[in-house]
C-alpha positions in Angstrom: -78.0 12.5 -107.7 -74.3 13.5 -107.5 -74.6 13.5 -103.8 -75.9 9.9 -103.7 -73.1 8.7 -106.0 -70.5 10.5 -103.8 -71.9 9.0 -100.6 -72.0 5.5 -102.2 -68.4 6.0 -103.4 -67.3 7.0 -99.9 -69.0 4.0 -98.3 -67.4 1.7 -100.9 -64.0 3.2 -100.2 -64.4 2.8 -96.4 -65.6 -0.8 -96.8 -62.7 -1.7 -99.1 -60.2 -0.1 -96.7 -61.8 -1.9 -93.7 -61.6 -5.3 -95.6 -58.0 -4.7 -96.6 -57.1 -3.8 -93.0 -58.8 -7.1 -91.8 -56.9 -9.1 -94.3 -53.6 -7.5 -93.3 -54.4 -8.2 -89.6 -55.3 -11.8 -90.5 -52.0 -12.3 -92.4 -50.1 -10.7 -89.5 -51.8 -13.1 -87.0 -50.8 -16.0 -89.2 -47.3 -14.7 -89.5 -47.1 -14.3 -85.7 -48.2 -17.9 -85.2 -45.7 -19.2 -87.6 -42.8 -17.2 -86.2 -43.8 -18.2 -82.6 -43.9 -21.9 -83.4 -40.6 -21.7 -85.3 -38.8 -21.2 -82.0 -40.2 -24.3 -80.3 -38.1 -27.4 -79.9 -39.3 -30.1 -82.3 -40.6 -33.4 -80.9 -38.1 -36.3 -80.9 -39.0 -39.8 -82.1 -39.5 -40.9 -78.5 -41.9 -38.0 -77.8 -43.9 -38.7 -80.9 -44.1 -42.4 -80.0 -45.3 -41.6 -76.5 -47.9 -39.0 -77.6 -49.2 -40.8 -80.6 -52.8 -42.2 -80.0 -52.9 -45.9 -79.2 -56.3 -46.2 -80.7 -58.9 -44.3 -82.8 -62.6 -45.1 -82.7 -61.9 -48.3 -80.8 -59.4 -49.5 -83.5 -55.9 -50.3 -82.2 -52.7 -48.8 -83.5 -51.2 -51.3 -86.1 -47.6 -52.2 -86.1 -47.1 -49.7 -89.0 -46.0 -46.8 -86.8 -43.3 -44.6 -88.2 -41.6 -41.4 -86.9 -38.9 -39.4 -88.7 -38.0 -35.8 -89.4 -40.6 -34.1 -87.1 -43.4 -36.4 -88.5 -45.2 -39.5 -87.3 -47.5 -41.8 -89.2 -49.6 -44.7 -88.0 -52.5 -46.9 -89.1 -55.4 -48.3 -87.2 -57.7 -51.3 -87.7 -55.5 -53.0 -90.3 -55.2 -49.8 -92.3 -58.8 -48.7 -92.1 -57.7 -45.3 -90.6 -54.3 -43.6 -91.1 -53.1 -40.7 -89.0 -50.2 -38.4 -89.9 -49.0 -35.7 -87.6 -46.3 -33.2 -88.5 -44.6 -30.9 -85.9 -44.8 -27.4 -87.5 -41.9 -26.1 -85.5 -38.6 -25.3 -87.2 -38.4 -26.6 -90.8 -42.1 -27.4 -91.2 -43.3 -24.0 -89.9 -44.8 -23.0 -93.3 -47.4 -25.7 -93.1 -49.7 -23.7 -90.9 -49.6 -20.7 -93.2 -50.2 -23.0 -96.3 -53.1 -24.7 -94.6 -54.8 -21.4 -93.7 -54.4 -20.1 -97.2 -55.8 -23.3 -98.6 -58.7 -23.2 -96.2 -59.8 -19.9 -97.7 -59.8 -21.3 -101.3 -62.9 -23.1 -102.5 -62.0 -26.1 -104.5 -64.6 -27.3 -107.0 -66.0 -30.8 -106.9 -65.7 -33.2 -109.9 -67.5 -36.4 -110.7 -65.2 -38.4 -108.4 -64.1 -36.1 -105.6 -65.9 -33.8 -103.2 -63.9 -31.0 -101.5 -65.1 -29.3 -98.3 -63.6 -26.6 -96.1 -65.6 -26.8 -92.9 -65.2 -26.0 -89.3 -65.7 -29.1 -87.1 -65.8 -28.7 -83.4 -64.3 -25.2 -83.7 -61.4 -26.5 -85.8 -60.9 -25.5 -89.5 -60.7 -28.6 -91.6 -60.2 -29.4 -95.3 -61.6 -32.7 -96.5 -61.5 -34.6 -99.7 -63.8 -37.5 -100.4 -63.3 -39.8 -103.3 -66.7 -41.1 -104.1 -65.9 -44.2 -106.2 -63.4 -45.6 -103.7 -65.0 -44.2 -100.6 -61.7 -42.9 -99.3 -61.4 -39.6 -97.6 -58.9 -37.4 -95.9 -59.2 -34.6 -93.5 -56.5 -32.1 -92.8 -56.3 -29.6 -89.9 -53.9 -27.7 -87.7 -54.1 -28.5 -84.0 -53.1 -25.9 -81.4 -51.3 -23.8 -84.1 -48.4 -26.4 -84.1 -49.5 -29.8 -85.3 -50.5 -30.3 -88.9 -52.7 -33.4 -88.9 -54.0 -35.5 -91.8 -56.6 -38.2 -91.0 -57.4 -40.7 -93.8 -60.2 -43.3 -93.8 -61.6 -46.1 -96.0 -65.3 -46.7 -96.4 -66.3 -43.5 -94.6 -67.5 -40.1 -95.5 -65.5 -37.1 -94.0 -68.2 -36.6 -91.4 -68.2 -40.3 -90.4 -64.4 -40.2 -90.2 -64.4 -37.0 -88.1 -67.0 -38.6 -85.7 -64.8 -41.7 -85.4 -61.8 -39.5 -84.5 -61.9 -38.1 -80.9 -59.9 -34.9 -80.9 -59.1 -35.6 -77.2 -56.5 -38.2 -78.4 -54.4 -35.1 -79.5 -54.1 -33.8 -75.9 -50.7 -35.5 -75.4 -49.3 -33.2 -78.1 -48.2 -30.2 -76.2 -47.5 -26.7 -77.5 
């Protein structure tokens, strides 16, 4: 019996040590991404305007486009969809790390809001859906540099994601 307990203890110790090593490697990878992107030159207003999608899901970009401080924001289809993109180089470089930490935390739903951390098309996303108002937002990091928040009215997170074609982000270079 002592032998079984000893073997079980050794397996538990090895498993815990392996998990700790995997967590340390994951944190180091996140830190490397953040440090690497910190050195990149941030997009200018003109570069944001040029790269920003002109339409989403067939809805044209409204006149409400804004770009300032490494961030761009625009609405589509008279405000039905809103897109916010933040350049995570330099002063916003902590957003990637914050997003990855938040992705690993399970938020609990309540009577009005459903939270979901889900991989969509190979991209880690965090979505929040307000049931009563049928409003949702989806946040994700694109190419380890661009923190993206997509908001929609009258759509579930899956409907909003399916409306959004990730290819519109191709103009945003690393």
